[in-house]
PQR file with spaces between the fields and no chain letter, atoms N, CA, C, O and H, PARSE charges and radii, in Angstrom:
ATOM       1  N    MET     1     160.327  113.703   34.347 -0.4000 1.5000
ATOM       2  CA   MET     1     160.094  115.043   33.881 -0.0000 2.0000
ATOM       3  C    MET     1     158.630  115.429   34.149  0.5500 1.7000
ATOM       4  O    MET     1     157.715  114.614   34.030 -0.5500 1.4000
ATOM       5  N    TYR     2     158.447  116.748   34.527 -0.4000 1.5000
ATOM       6  CA   TYR     2     157.070  117.173   34.849 -0.0000 2.0000
ATOM       7  C    TYR     2     156.268  117.381   33.660  0.5500 1.7000
ATOM       8  O    TYR     2     156.795  117.521   32.556 -0.5500 1.4000
ATOM       9  H    TYR     2     159.190  117.409   34.623  0.4000 1.0000
ATOM      10  N    LYS     3     154.933  117.407   33.854 -0.4000 1.5000
ATOM      11  CA   LYS     3     153.981  117.672   32.728 -0.0000 2.0000
ATOM      12  C    LYS     3     154.034  119.124   32.350  0.5500 1.7000
ATOM      13  O    LYS     3     154.176  119.994   33.208 -0.5500 1.4000
ATOM      14  H    LYS     3     154.505  117.293   34.750  0.4000 1.0000
ATOM      15  N    LEU     4     153.921  119.390   31.068 -0.4000 1.5000
ATOM      16  CA   LEU     4     153.896  120.728   30.515 -0.0000 2.0000
ATOM      17  C    LEU     4     152.492  121.179   30.466  0.5500 1.7000
ATOM      18  O    LEU     4     151.612  120.380   30.146 -0.5500 1.4000
ATOM      19  H    LEU     4     153.806  118.683   30.370  0.4000 1.0000
ATOM      20  N    LYS     5     152.219  122.418   30.763 -0.4000 1.5000
ATOM      21  CA   LYS     5     150.906  122.997   30.672 -0.0000 2.0000
ATOM      22  C    LYS     5     150.517  123.477   29.295  0.5500 1.7000
ATOM      23  O    LYS     5     151.353  124.073   28.615 -0.5500 1.4000
ATOM      24  H    LYS     5     152.933  123.068   31.022  0.4000 1.0000
ATOM      25  N    THR     6     149.354  123.264   28.867 -0.4000 1.5000
ATOM      26  CA   THR     6     148.832  123.791   27.607 -0.0000 2.0000
ATOM      27  C    THR     6     148.244  125.164   27.779  0.5500 1.7000
ATOM      28  O    THR     6     147.480  125.387   28.718 -0.5500 1.4000
ATOM      29  H    THR     6     148.676  122.780   29.419  0.4000 1.0000
ATOM      30  N    ASN     7     148.571  126.089   26.913 -0.4000 1.5000
ATOM      31  CA   ASN     7     147.961  127.415   27.058 -0.0000 2.0000
ATOM      32  C    ASN     7     146.563  127.284   26.592  0.5500 1.7000
ATOM      33  O    ASN     7     146.355  126.911   25.437 -0.5500 1.4000
ATOM      34  H    ASN     7     149.192  125.908   26.151  0.4000 1.0000
ATOM      35  N    GLN     8     145.612  127.554   27.374 -0.4000 1.5000
ATOM      36  CA   GLN     8     144.216  127.325   27.079 -0.0000 2.0000
ATOM      37  C    GLN     8     143.652  128.298   26.070  0.5500 1.7000
ATOM      38  O    GLN     8     142.805  127.922   25.260 -0.5500 1.4000
ATOM      39  H    GLN     8     145.780  127.857   28.312  0.4000 1.0000
ATOM      40  N    SER     9     144.112  129.569   26.101 -0.4000 1.5000
ATOM      41  CA   SER     9     143.676  130.563   25.194 -0.0000 2.0000
ATOM      42  C    SER     9     144.116  130.160   23.740  0.5500 1.7000
ATOM      43  O    SER     9     143.368  130.380   22.787 -0.5500 1.4000
ATOM      44  H    SER     9     144.801  129.874   26.759  0.4000 1.0000
ATOM      45  N    VAL    10     145.303  129.584   23.595 -0.4000 1.5000
ATOM      46  CA   VAL    10     145.712  129.231   22.210 -0.0000 2.0000
ATOM      47  C    VAL    10     144.989  127.938   21.847  0.5500 1.7000
ATOM      48  O    VAL    10     144.654  127.737   20.680 -0.5500 1.4000
ATOM      49  H    VAL    10     145.910  129.406   24.369  0.4000 1.0000
ATOM      50  N    CYS    11     144.744  127.069   22.802 -0.4000 1.5000
ATOM      51  CA   CYS    11     144.069  125.831   22.530 -0.0000 2.0000
ATOM      52  C    CYS    11     142.696  126.073   21.973  0.5500 1.7000
ATOM      53  O    CYS    11     142.246  125.320   21.110 -0.5500 1.4000
ATOM      54  H    CYS    11     145.016  127.233   23.751  0.4000 1.0000
ATOM      55  N    LYS    12     141.999  127.117   22.443 -0.4000 1.5000
ATOM      56  CA   LYS    12     140.569  127.408   22.036 -0.0000 2.0000
ATOM      57  C    LYS    12     140.627  128.160   20.649  0.5500 1.7000
ATOM      58  O    LYS    12     139.644  128.085   19.912 -0.5500 1.4000
ATOM      59  H    LYS    12     142.365  127.728   23.144  0.4000 1.0000
ATOM      60  N    ARG    13     141.689  128.852   20.280 -0.4000 1.5000
ATOM      61  CA   ARG    13     141.666  129.538   19.034 -0.0000 2.0000
ATOM      62  C    ARG    13     142.231  128.836   17.800  0.5500 1.7000
ATOM      63  O    ARG    13     141.996  129.239   16.662 -0.5500 1.4000
ATOM      64  H    ARG    13     142.488  128.914   20.879  0.4000 1.0000
ATOM      65  N    PHE    14     142.966  127.797   18.065 -0.4000 1.5000
ATOM      66  CA   PHE    14     143.620  127.078   16.903 -0.0000 2.0000
ATOM      67  C    PHE    14     143.347  125.652   17.003  0.5500 1.7000
ATOM      68  O    PHE    14     143.187  125.095   18.088 -0.5500 1.4000
ATOM      69  H    PHE    14     143.157  127.469   18.990  0.4000 1.0000
ATOM      70  N    ARG    15     143.290  125.028   15.825 -0.4000 1.5000
ATOM      71  CA   ARG    15     143.035  123.548   15.666 -0.0000 2.0000
ATOM      72  C    ARG    15     144.064  123.007   14.764  0.5500 1.7000
ATOM      73  O    ARG    15     144.679  123.734   13.984 -0.5500 1.4000
ATOM      74  H    ARG    15     143.421  125.481   14.943  0.4000 1.0000
ATOM      75  N    PHE    16     144.262  121.722   14.859 -0.4000 1.5000
ATOM      76  CA   PHE    16     145.262  121.020   14.077 -0.0000 2.0000
ATOM      77  C    PHE    16     144.436  120.078   13.097  0.5500 1.7000
ATOM      78  O    PHE    16     143.424  119.500   13.496 -0.5500 1.4000
ATOM      79  H    PHE    16     143.763  121.131   15.492  0.4000 1.0000
ATOM      80  N    THR    17     144.911  119.948   11.797 -0.4000 1.5000
ATOM      81  CA   THR    17     144.423  119.002   10.843 -0.0000 2.0000
ATOM      82  C    THR    17     145.165  117.706   11.029  0.5500 1.7000
ATOM      83  O    THR    17     146.066  117.621   11.863 -0.5500 1.4000
ATOM      84  H    THR    17     145.733  120.417   11.473  0.4000 1.0000
ATOM      85  N    ARG    18     144.800  116.679   10.259 -0.4000 1.5000
ATOM      86  CA   ARG    18     145.465  115.411   10.409 -0.0000 2.0000
ATOM      87  C    ARG    18     146.881  115.474    9.926  0.5500 1.7000
ATOM      88  O    ARG    18     147.738  114.707   10.364 -0.5500 1.4000
ATOM      89  H    ARG    18     144.068  116.748    9.581  0.4000 1.0000
ATOM      90  N    ASN    19     147.137  116.433    8.976 -0.4000 1.5000
ATOM      91  CA   ASN    19     148.534  116.538    8.469 -0.0000 2.0000
ATOM      92  C    ASN    19     149.262  117.561    9.316  0.5500 1.7000
ATOM      93  O    ASN    19     150.258  118.116    8.851 -0.5500 1.4000
ATOM      94  H    ASN    19     146.441  117.056    8.619  0.4000 1.0000
ATOM      95  N    SER    20     148.834  117.833   10.500 -0.4000 1.5000
ATOM      96  CA   SER    20     149.412  118.756   11.485 -0.0000 2.0000
ATOM      97  C    SER    20     149.564  120.202   10.945  0.5500 1.7000
ATOM      98  O    SER    20     150.530  120.881   11.295 -0.5500 1.4000
ATOM      99  H    SER    20     148.025  117.382   10.877  0.4000 1.0000
ATOM     100  N    LYS    21     148.622  120.681   10.097 -0.4000 1.5000
ATOM     101  CA   LYS    21     148.580  122.134    9.824 -0.0000 2.0000
ATOM     102  C    LYS    21     147.719  122.718   10.856  0.5500 1.7000
ATOM     103  O    LYS    21     146.881  122.059   11.471 -0.5500 1.4000
ATOM     104  H    LYS    21     147.837  120.130    9.813  0.4000 1.0000
ATOM     105  N    ILE    22     147.938  123.960   11.035 -0.4000 1.5000
ATOM     106  CA   ILE    22     147.252  124.745   12.083 -0.0000 2.0000
ATOM     107  C    ILE    22     146.148  125.644   11.405  0.5500 1.7000
ATOM     108  O    ILE    22     146.441  126.416   10.491 -0.5500 1.4000
ATOM     109  H    ILE    22     148.619  124.496   10.536  0.4000 1.0000
ATOM     110  N    LEU    23     144.899  125.514   11.878 -0.4000 1.5000
ATOM     111  CA   LEU    23     143.816  126.315   11.365 -0.0000 2.0000
ATOM     112  C    LEU    23     143.479  127.436   12.275  0.5500 1.7000
ATOM     113  O    LEU    23     143.563  127.268   13.492 -0.5500 1.4000
ATOM     114  H    LEU    23     144.661  124.887   12.620  0.4000 1.0000
ATOM     115  N    LYS    24     143.090  128.603   11.753 -0.4000 1.5000
ATOM     116  CA   LYS    24     142.761  129.726   12.552 -0.0000 2.0000
ATOM     117  C    LYS    24     141.588  130.414   11.949  0.5500 1.7000
ATOM     118  O    LYS    24     141.320  130.256   10.757 -0.5500 1.4000
ATOM     119  H    LYS    24     143.021  128.739   10.765  0.4000 1.0000
ATOM     120  N    ARG    25     140.846  131.208   12.769 -0.4000 1.5000
ATOM     121  CA   ARG    25     139.838  132.066   12.211 -0.0000 2.0000
ATOM     122  C    ARG    25     140.419  133.404   11.778  0.5500 1.7000
ATOM     123  O    ARG    25     141.458  133.808   12.301 -0.5500 1.4000
ATOM     124  H    ARG    25     141.063  131.336   13.736  0.4000 1.0000
ATOM     125  N    LYS    26     139.799  134.095   10.858 -0.4000 1.5000
ATOM     126  CA   LYS    26     140.387  135.367   10.421 -0.0000 2.0000
ATOM     127  C    LYS    26     139.924  136.441   11.298  0.5500 1.7000
ATOM     128  O    LYS    26     138.836  136.374   11.871 -0.5500 1.4000
ATOM     129  H    LYS    26     138.955  133.767   10.433  0.4000 1.0000
ATOM     130  N    SER    27     140.718  137.419   11.414 -0.4000 1.5000
ATOM     131  CA   SER    27     140.474  138.564   12.317 -0.0000 2.0000
ATOM     132  C    SER    27     139.541  139.530   11.637  0.5500 1.7000
ATOM     133  O    SER    27     139.169  139.294   10.488 -0.5500 1.4000
ATOM     134  H    SER    27     141.601  137.474   10.949  0.4000 1.0000
ATOM     135  N    CYS    28     139.112  140.680   12.328 -0.4000 1.5000
ATOM     136  CA   CYS    28     138.342  141.736   11.809 -0.0000 2.0000
ATOM     137  C    CYS    28     136.866  141.395   11.502  0.5500 1.7000
ATOM     138  O    CYS    28     136.215  142.013   10.659 -0.5500 1.4000
ATOM     139  H    CYS    28     139.414  140.871   13.262  0.4000 1.0000
ATOM     140  N    LYS    29     136.390  140.388   12.229 -0.4000 1.5000
ATOM     141  CA   LYS    29     134.962  139.925   11.984 -0.0000 2.0000
ATOM     142  C    LYS    29     134.065  140.209   13.204  0.5500 1.7000
ATOM     143  O    LYS    29     132.882  139.869   13.202 -0.5500 1.4000
ATOM     144  H    LYS    29     136.919  139.887   12.913  0.4000 1.0000
ATOM     145  N    SER    30     134.647  140.842   14.256 -0.4000 1.5000
ATOM     146  CA   SER    30     133.778  140.904   15.500 -0.0000 2.0000
ATOM     147  C    SER    30     132.956  142.165   15.568  0.5500 1.7000
ATOM     148  O    SER    30     131.833  142.112   16.068 -0.5500 1.4000
ATOM     149  H    SER    30     135.608  141.118   14.258  0.4000 1.0000
ATOM     150  N    HIS    31     133.435  143.281   15.104 -0.4000 1.5000
ATOM     151  CA   HIS    31     132.709  144.531   15.206 -0.0000 2.0000
ATOM     152  C    HIS    31     133.063  145.536   14.106  0.5500 1.7000
ATOM     153  O    HIS    31     134.003  145.301   13.347 -0.5500 1.4000
ATOM     154  H    HIS    31     134.348  143.324   14.698  0.4000 1.0000
ATOM     155  N    LEU    32     132.335  146.642   14.006 -0.4000 1.5000
ATOM     156  CA   LEU    32     132.548  147.590   12.949 -0.0000 2.0000
ATOM     157  C    LEU    32     132.305  146.998   11.603  0.5500 1.7000
ATOM     158  O    LEU    32     133.078  147.221   10.671 -0.5500 1.4000
ATOM     159  H    LEU    32     131.571  146.833   14.622  0.4000 1.0000
ATOM     160  N    LEU    33     131.247  146.248   11.483 -0.4000 1.5000
ATOM     161  CA   LEU    33     130.936  145.496   10.242 -0.0000 2.0000
ATOM     162  C    LEU    33     130.176  146.375    9.236  0.5500 1.7000
ATOM     163  O    LEU    33     130.096  145.991    8.070 -0.5500 1.4000
ATOM     164  H    LEU    33     130.619  146.067   12.240  0.4000 1.0000
ATOM     165  N    GLN    34     129.626  147.504    9.610 -0.4000 1.5000
ATOM     166  CA   GLN    34     128.854  148.276    8.660 -0.0000 2.0000
ATOM     167  C    GLN    34     129.677  148.883    7.567  0.5500 1.7000
ATOM     168  O    GLN    34     129.211  148.980    6.432 -0.5500 1.4000
ATOM     169  H    GLN    34     129.691  147.817   10.558  0.4000 1.0000
ATOM     170  N    LYS    35     130.867  149.292    7.861 -0.4000 1.5000
ATOM     171  CA   LYS    35     131.694  149.935    6.824 -0.0000 2.0000
ATOM     172  C    LYS    35     132.431  148.859    5.884  0.5500 1.7000
ATOM     173  O    LYS    35     132.990  149.214    4.846 -0.5500 1.4000
ATOM     174  H    LYS    35     131.246  149.213    8.783  0.4000 1.0000
ATOM     175  N    LYS    36     132.401  147.645    6.276 -0.4000 1.5000
ATOM     176  CA   LYS    36     132.980  146.570    5.427 -0.0000 2.0000
ATOM     177  C    LYS    36     131.990  146.056    4.402  0.5500 1.7000
ATOM     178  O    LYS    36     130.790  145.918    4.638 -0.5500 1.4000
ATOM     179  H    LYS    36     131.947  147.357    7.119  0.4000 1.0000
ATOM     180  N    SER    37     132.589  145.778    3.224 -0.4000 1.5000
ATOM     181  CA   SER    37     131.721  145.391    2.139 -0.0000 2.0000
ATOM     182  C    SER    37     131.238  143.946    2.390  0.5500 1.7000
ATOM     183  O    SER    37     131.771  143.227    3.236 -0.5500 1.4000
ATOM     184  H    SER    37     133.564  145.890    3.032  0.4000 1.0000
ATOM     185  N    SER    38     130.231  143.564    1.634 -0.4000 1.5000
ATOM     186  CA   SER    38     129.683  142.163    1.765 -0.0000 2.0000
ATOM     187  C    SER    38     130.771  141.131    1.346  0.5500 1.7000
ATOM     188  O    SER    38     130.967  140.086    1.967 -0.5500 1.4000
ATOM     189  H    SER    38     129.799  144.148    0.947  0.4000 1.0000
ATOM     190  N    LYS    39     131.428  141.497    0.287 -0.4000 1.5000
ATOM     191  CA   LYS    39     132.492  140.626   -0.218 -0.0000 2.0000
ATOM     192  C    LYS    39     133.541  140.380    0.823  0.5500 1.7000
ATOM     193  O    LYS    39     133.978  139.249    1.034 -0.5500 1.4000
ATOM     194  H    LYS    39     131.269  142.346   -0.217  0.4000 1.0000
ATOM     195  N    ARG    40     133.953  141.467    1.486 -0.4000 1.5000
ATOM     196  CA   ARG    40     135.043  141.281    2.426 -0.0000 2.0000
ATOM     197  C    ARG    40     134.573  140.442    3.649  0.5500 1.7000
ATOM     198  O    ARG    40     135.316  139.610    4.170 -0.5500 1.4000
ATOM     199  H    ARG    40     133.599  142.387    1.314  0.4000 1.0000
ATOM     200  N    LYS    41     133.337  140.686    4.078 -0.4000 1.5000
ATOM     201  CA   LYS    41     132.802  139.956    5.232 -0.0000 2.0000
ATOM     202  C    LYS    41     132.632  138.465    4.898  0.5500 1.7000
ATOM     203  O    LYS    41     132.848  137.591    5.738 -0.5500 1.4000
ATOM     204  H    LYS    41     132.733  141.361    3.655  0.4000 1.0000
ATOM     205  N    ARG    42     132.243  138.210    3.663 -0.4000 1.5000
ATOM     206  CA   ARG    42     132.121  136.862    3.227 -0.0000 2.0000
ATOM     207  C    ARG    42     133.428  136.117    3.227  0.5500 1.7000
ATOM     208  O    ARG    42     133.502  134.946    3.598 -0.5500 1.4000
ATOM     209  H    ARG    42     132.068  138.920    2.981  0.4000 1.0000
ATOM     210  N    LYS    43     134.525  136.864    2.778 -0.4000 1.5000
ATOM     211  CA   LYS    43     135.861  136.215    2.772 -0.0000 2.0000
ATOM     212  C    LYS    43     136.383  136.031    4.187  0.5500 1.7000
ATOM     213  O    LYS    43     137.183  135.125    4.422 -0.5500 1.4000
ATOM     214  H    LYS    43     134.465  137.815    2.476  0.4000 1.0000
ATOM     215  N    LEU    44     135.961  136.854    5.134 -0.4000 1.5000
ATOM     216  CA   LEU    44     136.430  136.725    6.531 -0.0000 2.0000
ATOM     217  C    LEU    44     135.772  135.457    7.214  0.5500 1.7000
ATOM     218  O    LEU    44     136.247  135.027    8.265 -0.5500 1.4000
ATOM     219  H    LEU    44     135.312  137.590    4.943  0.4000 1.0000
ATOM     220  N    ARG    45     134.691  134.869    6.621 -0.4000 1.5000
ATOM     221  CA   ARG    45     134.128  133.736    7.233 -0.0000 2.0000
ATOM     222  C    ARG    45     134.921  132.528    7.146  0.5500 1.7000
ATOM     223  O    ARG    45     134.760  131.617    7.958 -0.5500 1.4000
ATOM     224  H    ARG    45     134.305  135.219    5.767  0.4000 1.0000
ATOM     225  N    ARG    46     135.842  132.461    6.127 -0.4000 1.5000
ATOM     226  CA   ARG    46     136.598  131.320    5.869 -0.0000 2.0000
ATOM     227  C    ARG    46     137.660  131.046    6.970  0.5500 1.7000
ATOM     228  O    ARG    46     138.119  131.968    7.645 -0.5500 1.4000
ATOM     229  H    ARG    46     135.973  133.201    5.467  0.4000 1.0000
ATOM     230  N    ILE    47     138.020  129.809    7.124 -0.4000 1.5000
ATOM     231  CA   ILE    47     139.043  129.479    8.037 -0.0000 2.0000
ATOM     232  C    ILE    47     140.352  129.367    7.230  0.5500 1.7000
ATOM     233  O    ILE    47     140.388  128.810    6.133 -0.5500 1.4000
ATOM     234  H    ILE    47     137.648  129.060    6.576  0.4000 1.0000
ATOM     235  N    SER    48     141.423  129.925    7.826 -0.4000 1.5000
ATOM     236  CA   SER    48     142.739  129.951    7.070 -0.0000 2.0000
ATOM     237  C    SER    48     143.733  129.064    7.801  0.5500 1.7000
ATOM     238  O    SER    48     143.526  128.634    8.936 -0.5500 1.4000
ATOM     239  H    SER    48     141.394  130.377    8.717  0.4000 1.0000
ATOM     240  N    VAL    49     144.804  128.819    7.098 -0.4000 1.5000
ATOM     241  CA   VAL    49     145.842  128.007    7.594 -0.0000 2.0000
ATOM     242  C    VAL    49     147.045  128.922    8.031  0.5500 1.7000
ATOM     243  O    VAL    49     147.420  129.838    7.300 -0.5500 1.4000
ATOM     244  H    VAL    49     144.972  129.169    6.176  0.4000 1.0000
ATOM     245  N    VAL    50     147.617  128.663    9.194 -0.4000 1.5000
ATOM     246  CA   VAL    50     148.740  129.389    9.629 -0.0000 2.0000
ATOM     247  C    VAL    50     149.949  129.041    8.835  0.5500 1.7000
ATOM     248  O    VAL    50     150.161  127.865    8.541 -0.5500 1.4000
ATOM     249  H    VAL    50     147.313  127.918    9.789  0.4000 1.0000
ATOM     250  N    HIS    51     150.737  129.974    8.480 -0.4000 1.5000
ATOM     251  CA   HIS    51     151.938  129.660    7.662 -0.0000 2.0000
ATOM     252  C    HIS    51     152.898  128.781    8.375  0.5500 1.7000
ATOM     253  O    HIS    51     153.077  128.940    9.583 -0.5500 1.4000
ATOM     254  H    HIS    51     150.565  130.929    8.718  0.4000 1.0000
ATOM     255  N    PHE    52     153.544  127.842    7.693 -0.4000 1.5000
ATOM     256  CA   PHE    52     154.351  126.871    8.413 -0.0000 2.0000
ATOM     257  C    PHE    52     155.601  127.478    9.064  0.5500 1.7000
ATOM     258  O    PHE    52     156.210  126.859    9.936 -0.5500 1.4000
ATOM     259  H    PHE    52     153.399  127.712    6.712  0.4000 1.0000
ATOM     260  N    HIS    53     155.981  128.689    8.638 -0.4000 1.5000
ATOM     261  CA   HIS    53     157.133  129.300    9.291 -0.0000 2.0000
ATOM     262  C    HIS    53     156.743  129.761   10.703  0.5500 1.7000
ATOM     263  O    HIS    53     157.621  129.879   11.558 -0.5500 1.4000
ATOM     264  H    HIS    53     155.487  129.191    7.929  0.4000 1.0000
ATOM     265  N    ASP    54     155.478  130.021   10.972 -0.4000 1.5000
ATOM     266  CA   ASP    54     154.977  130.452   12.219 -0.0000 2.0000
ATOM     267  C    ASP    54     154.682  129.288   13.195  0.5500 1.7000
ATOM     268  O    ASP    54     154.307  129.521   14.344 -0.5500 1.4000
ATOM     269  H    ASP    54     154.764  129.925   10.278  0.4000 1.0000
ATOM     270  N    ARG    55     154.858  128.024   12.722 -0.4000 1.5000
ATOM     271  CA   ARG    55     154.471  126.858   13.508 -0.0000 2.0000
ATOM     272  C    ARG    55     155.267  126.869   14.825  0.5500 1.7000
ATOM     273  O    ARG    55     154.698  126.475   15.843 -0.5500 1.4000
ATOM     274  H    ARG    55     155.163  127.835   11.789  0.4000 1.0000
ATOM     275  N    GLY    56     156.565  127.297   14.880 -0.4000 1.5000
ATOM     276  CA   GLY    56     157.382  127.241   16.023 -0.0000 2.0000
ATOM     277  C    GLY    56     156.801  128.009   17.183  0.5500 1.7000
ATOM     278  O    GLY    56     157.077  127.660   18.330 -0.5500 1.4000
ATOM     279  H    GLY    56     157.028  127.617   14.053  0.4000 1.0000
ATOM     280  N    ASN    57     155.983  129.075   16.937 -0.4000 1.5000
ATOM     281  CA   ASN    57     155.376  129.790   18.036 -0.0000 2.0000
ATOM     282  C    ASN    57     154.362  128.999   18.734  0.5500 1.7000
ATOM     283  O    ASN    57     154.018  129.348   19.863 -0.5500 1.4000
ATOM     284  H    ASN    57     155.758  129.359   16.005  0.4000 1.0000
ATOM     285  N    PHE    58     153.837  127.944   18.163 -0.4000 1.5000
ATOM     286  CA   PHE    58     152.733  127.191   18.845 -0.0000 2.0000
ATOM     287  C    PHE    58     153.270  125.946   19.652  0.5500 1.7000
ATOM     288  O    PHE    58     152.557  125.307   20.425 -0.5500 1.4000
ATOM     289  H    PHE    58     154.117  127.660   17.246  0.4000 1.0000
ATOM     290  N    ILE    59     154.542  125.674   19.408 -0.4000 1.5000
ATOM     291  CA   ILE    59     155.112  124.382   20.001 -0.0000 2.0000
ATOM     292  C    ILE    59     155.109  124.536   21.555  0.5500 1.7000
ATOM     293  O    ILE    59     154.705  123.621   22.273 -0.5500 1.4000
ATOM     294  H    ILE    59     155.122  126.193   18.780  0.4000 1.0000
ATOM     295  N    ASN    60     155.549  125.660   22.029 -0.4000 1.5000
ATOM     296  CA   ASN    60     155.551  125.843   23.552 -0.0000 2.0000
ATOM     297  C    ASN    60     154.156  125.997   24.108  0.5500 1.7000
ATOM     298  O    ASN    60     153.893  125.581   25.237 -0.5500 1.4000
ATOM     299  H    ASN    60     155.877  126.403   21.445  0.4000 1.0000
ATOM     300  N    ASN    61     153.294  126.561   23.378 -0.4000 1.5000
ATOM     301  CA   ASN    61     151.913  126.794   23.977 -0.0000 2.0000
ATOM     302  C    ASN    61     151.021  125.516   23.826  0.5500 1.7000
ATOM     303  O    ASN    61     150.100  125.320   24.619 -0.5500 1.4000
ATOM     304  H    ASN    61     153.508  126.899   22.461  0.4000 1.0000
ATOM     305  N    LEU    62     151.281  124.702   22.870 -0.4000 1.5000
ATOM     306  CA   LEU    62     150.515  123.434   22.701 -0.0000 2.0000
ATOM     307  C    LEU    62     151.450  122.227   22.615  0.5500 1.7000
ATOM     308  O    LEU    62     151.701  121.681   21.541 -0.5500 1.4000
ATOM     309  H    LEU    62     152.029  124.861   22.226  0.4000 1.0000
ATOM     310  N    PRO    63     151.985  121.807   23.859 -0.5600 1.5000
ATOM     311  CA   PRO    63     153.044  120.808   23.702  0.2800 2.0000
ATOM     312  C    PRO    63     152.457  119.379   23.397  0.5500 1.7000
ATOM     313  O    PRO    63     153.265  118.548   22.982 -0.5500 1.4000
ATOM     314  N    TYR    64     151.321  119.048   23.532 -0.4000 1.5000
ATOM     315  CA   TYR    64     150.762  117.700   23.320 -0.0000 2.0000
ATOM     316  C    TYR    64     149.885  117.617   22.119  0.5500 1.7000
ATOM     317  O    TYR    64     149.128  116.657   21.972 -0.5500 1.4000
ATOM     318  H    TYR    64     150.664  119.723   23.868  0.4000 1.0000
ATOM     319  N    SER    65     149.962  118.626   21.223 -0.4000 1.5000
ATOM     320  CA   SER    65     149.017  118.659   20.099 -0.0000 2.0000
ATOM     321  C    SER    65     149.389  117.618   19.025  0.5500 1.7000
ATOM     322  O    SER    65     148.573  116.752   18.711 -0.5500 1.4000
ATOM     323  H    SER    65     150.577  119.406   21.343  0.4000 1.0000
ATOM     324  N    ASN    66     150.602  117.690   18.459 -0.4000 1.5000
ATOM     325  CA   ASN    66     151.060  116.775   17.472 -0.0000 2.0000
ATOM     326  C    ASN    66     152.537  116.581   17.485  0.5500 1.7000
ATOM     327  O    ASN    66     153.065  115.814   16.680 -0.5500 1.4000
ATOM     328  H    ASN    66     151.265  118.394   18.714  0.4000 1.0000
């Protein structure tokens, strides 16, 4: 069987933990930050975990991850 290609854009945006959870950065942090409160911007700094129901969307894009 031939080798599957990894989607590089997905590879750069998501990471896996040891327990094979998927980590992602939160959105809305790149621009238009003046109107957002400090509390909201502070919460956007955190890394969040992708819900386990959405895990199937990553299997085709990251075939050799876990």
